[in-house]
N, C-alpha and C positions, 0 to 999 in steps of 0.2 A: 361677534368676536371669533376670530379664526383659532380653532383649537389645534393641539398637536396632532390629534388623530386625523383631522381633515388635511393637515399639511402632509402627513405621511402618505395618505391615500392619493393626494394630488401628485406627489413626487413619483409614487409607484406607477400611476396612470401615465404620466409624462414619459417615464423611462420605458414603459411597455410600448407606447406609440413610437418612440424614437427607435427602439429595437426593431419593430416591424418595418419601419421606413428603411432602416439599414438593410434588413433581410430582403425587402422588396427590390432594393437596388442591386443585390447580388444575384437574385434569381431571375433568369431571363424567360423562363417558361414554366408557369405554375401548372400547366396542363399535364406535366409529367407525373404529377401525383395521382392522377385519375386512375391509372392502372396499377398503382403500386401494391395495393392490398391483394388484388387478384393474382399478380405475379408472385407475391409472397406465399399465397396459399398454394399455388401450383408447385413452387419450388419446395415448399415444406412437405407437401403430400407425396411428391414424386421422388425427391432426392434425399430429404432429411429423415423422414419417418417411414418405418420404425427404425430406431437406432440399431446398429450392429454391435452387439455386446461381445463380439469376438475379441475386442481389445482387452478384455479382462481374462482371456484364456492364456495359458502359458505359451511362450514362444516355441517354435519348432527347434530353433537353434539359437543359442546353446541349449542342450538338453536340460530340462528342469529336474533337479535331484531333490527337490523339497517334498515333504510328506504331502500326499494327494489332497488332503484337506486344505493345505495352504499353498497349493500350486498357483493360485492367483498372484502370488508375490513374484512370479516369473513373467507376468504379463507386461506389455508395454505401458499400460495405464498405471500400474503400480510403480514400475521403475521410473517412469517419467514424472509422476506426481511426487514420489518420495524424493527424487533428485531436486525438484523445484522447491520443496520444503527445506531441504538441506541447504540449498543456495541461499534461500531467504534467511534462514537462521544464522548461517556463518556471516553473511554480509551485514546483518543487523548487529551482531556482536562487534565485528570489526569497525563498522561505521559508527557505532555508539562510542567506542573507545577513542576513535580519532576525532569525532565531532565535539566531544565534551570540552577538551582544552581550547579548541578553536572558538566554541560558543562563549566560553568564559572571557576570552580575549575580545570577542565581538560585543560584549555587554558594556554599555556606556557607563553603568554605575560601578564598574570594576576596572575599566581601562581608560586610557586617554582617547580622545577623539581620533587621533591618527591611527593608533593601533586598532581601535574598534572598527573603523571604516575599512582598513586593510583586511581584517579578518572577515568582515562581511562581504567584501569583494571575492575572497576565496570561496566562501559558502555559496554566494550567488553564481559563481562560475561552475561549481560542482552540480548545482541543480538547474542550471540554465538549459542543459540538454536532457531530454528524457532518457530513461535507462536503456531503451532499445538502441539509441544512437551511441551511447557509451558501449553497449554490447557489440555493435558493429565495429567500433574502434578497437576494442580489445580482441575481437576475433581476428582482425587483421594483424595485431601485434603478436598474440600468443597462440593463435589457432583456435579451432573448434573445441567445444567441450565446456564443462561446468566451471573451469578456472576463469574463463572469459566472463561467464555470468556472475561469478562471485566478485570479480574486480569491478564490473560495471555497476552492480547493485550496491557495492560498498561506496563507490564514489557518489552515487546519487543519494544514498542514505546519509552520508556526511553533510551534503548540502541541505537536504530536506529536514533532517533531524536537528542539525545545527541551528537552523532558523527557529524551530520550535523551542529549542533549549534557551537560546539567548533572549527570546521574547519572554519566556517564563522567568529567567533570572532577572531581567530588567523590571518585571512586575512584582518582585518579592518585596517584603516589608523592609524599609530602609533603616529601621531602628537597630537590628542586629549588625548591619554594616557599619553604622555610625559608632556603635559601641565597640566593635572590633578595631576600627581605626583609632578611636580614643585610647585604646589599650596599647597602641603602637605595633599592632600585628602587620606583617608584610602582606603583600598581595597574594602570594602563594599560600600563606597561612589562612588568610581570609577565605580564599577559594576552597581550600581543602577542609578547613575547620568550621566554616560558617555557611558558605553558599551551598556546597554539596549536601551536607546534612539537612539544611533547611529546605532544599528543593528536591530531596530524595524521592518523595512520593510522585511528584510531577515528572521527574526524569525517568523513573521506572515505568510509569504509565505511558509516557511518550515512546519509550523503547518497545513496549508491548504493541502499541499501535503501529509502530514502524514495521515490526515483524509481520503483522497482519497485512499491512500495505504491500510489503515486499512479496508475500505469497501471491497476492492477486496479480501484481505486475510481473512477477517472475515467470508466470505462465506465458508471457509474450516474448521474452528475450530468446527463448528456444527457437523461435521462428527464424532467427538469423544465425543459428548454430551455436548459441551460448549455453546449451544444456537445458534440461527440464522437459516438461511435457509438450512445450511448444514445438519441439523438434518433430514429434510424431504428428501433431496437428498439421504442420506445414507439409510433411511428407504425404499425408493422405489428401490434403488439398490439391497437391500437384497431380495426384492420380484420380482426382474427381470422386473420391470415395467419401461423399458427404455424410453417409449414414454412420461411418466410423468417427468422423469429425464431431457430429452431434453427441456421440457417446462420450467422447473426451470432454466436451463442454458441460454435459450433465454431471460428470464426475467432478470437474473443477468447481461447478456450482455447489455441489454437496459438500466438498471439502472446505470451500470458502465459508459456507454457512457454519460448519462445525467450528472452524477457527475463529470466526466472528464471535460466536457464542462463548468459546473458551477465553477469547480476548476480553470480552465484556466482563466475564466472571473474574478474570485475573486482575483487571484494572480496578474492580470494585474493592479489592483488598487494599489498594493504595489511594482510595478516594477519601479525602478528609471530611467530606460531608457525611455525617452520621445517619441522615435520614434516607440515604439511598441504599436500598437492599439489593442483594445479588439476584439476577433474573433466574428464572427456571426455564426448562425447555418449553413448557406450555406458553410462556410469555412471548416467545419468538414465533409462534405459529400464527398464520393469518386469521384463525378463528378464535384467538385468545379472548376476544370480547365475550365469548360464551361462558367464560370462567365465572363461577359464583363469587361475588365479593365476600371477603372475610369479615 
C-alpha cells in the first residue's frame, strides 16, 4: 500500500530531477564552476578584506558639529542607514493605510466577484514590478532623493501587503460575518466593526513584517538614486573601493539582524497562540543549542 509519506517523497524526487534537467538545459558549460571558489578567495583576500571602517568616520564636509563621542552620526554609514530606515518606515505606514481598503474590496467574502477581481488586479499591478524598477520610474518623475524611494516602496508595499491582508481576511471565521449580515449591517459597517477588529492581530503583525521587509529591500533602491545607503554602495562600487563596500554590507547585515529580532519580539505580542514565547538574544545566536534546557 502506497502511503502519503512515500507519495510526498516521490513527488519531491521527481521535482528535483525535473529542476536539474531544466537547469542543465540553461547552462552551456559546467566547467566554469571549477575555478569559482579560487576566484572568490582571491577577490575576497585582495579586494574585500580587511574592511575599511572609514565609512563610520565623520565626513570632512559638511563639518560635523556633534559632540565627539557621537561624531559617528556624521558618517556616511549612519546617514545612509538611517535614511533607509526612515524610507522603510514612512512607506510602510503609507502603504498600510492605502492597502487596507483595497484588500477589503479584494476579499471575496466581503465584495462581489467583479469588485474583488478589479481590486486584485490593482494589487497585482503594484507588486508585479520590483521596488527597484518603481524607484527608477520615480527617479525619472521627481528626481533623485528619498522622495523617489518613499513613493517606490509605498507602491510595492500596497501590492505586497494588500495580498497578505485579503488572504487573511478571506480566511477569517465566517460566523461573525454571517451574524453581522443577519443584523442588517452595511458593508462599511461590517468592514470597520467586524473585520478590522477581528483581524487586528494579523494586520498589525503583517505590517511589522512589511517594515522589516522594506528595510532589507530599501538598501537596494539607493543604487538607482532613490536615497538610502545604497547610494554610497553604488558610489564606491564605481570607484572599485570594495573594502568600503564590504563595510557597508557588514553594517547592513548587523542592522537587519537587530530589526529581525525586534520584529519577531513585536509580532509575538500580536500572536494569538499562547504557547509561543518571545525569543531572547541567546536564541538567535548560532550556538544557541548550547543553552541548558530549563
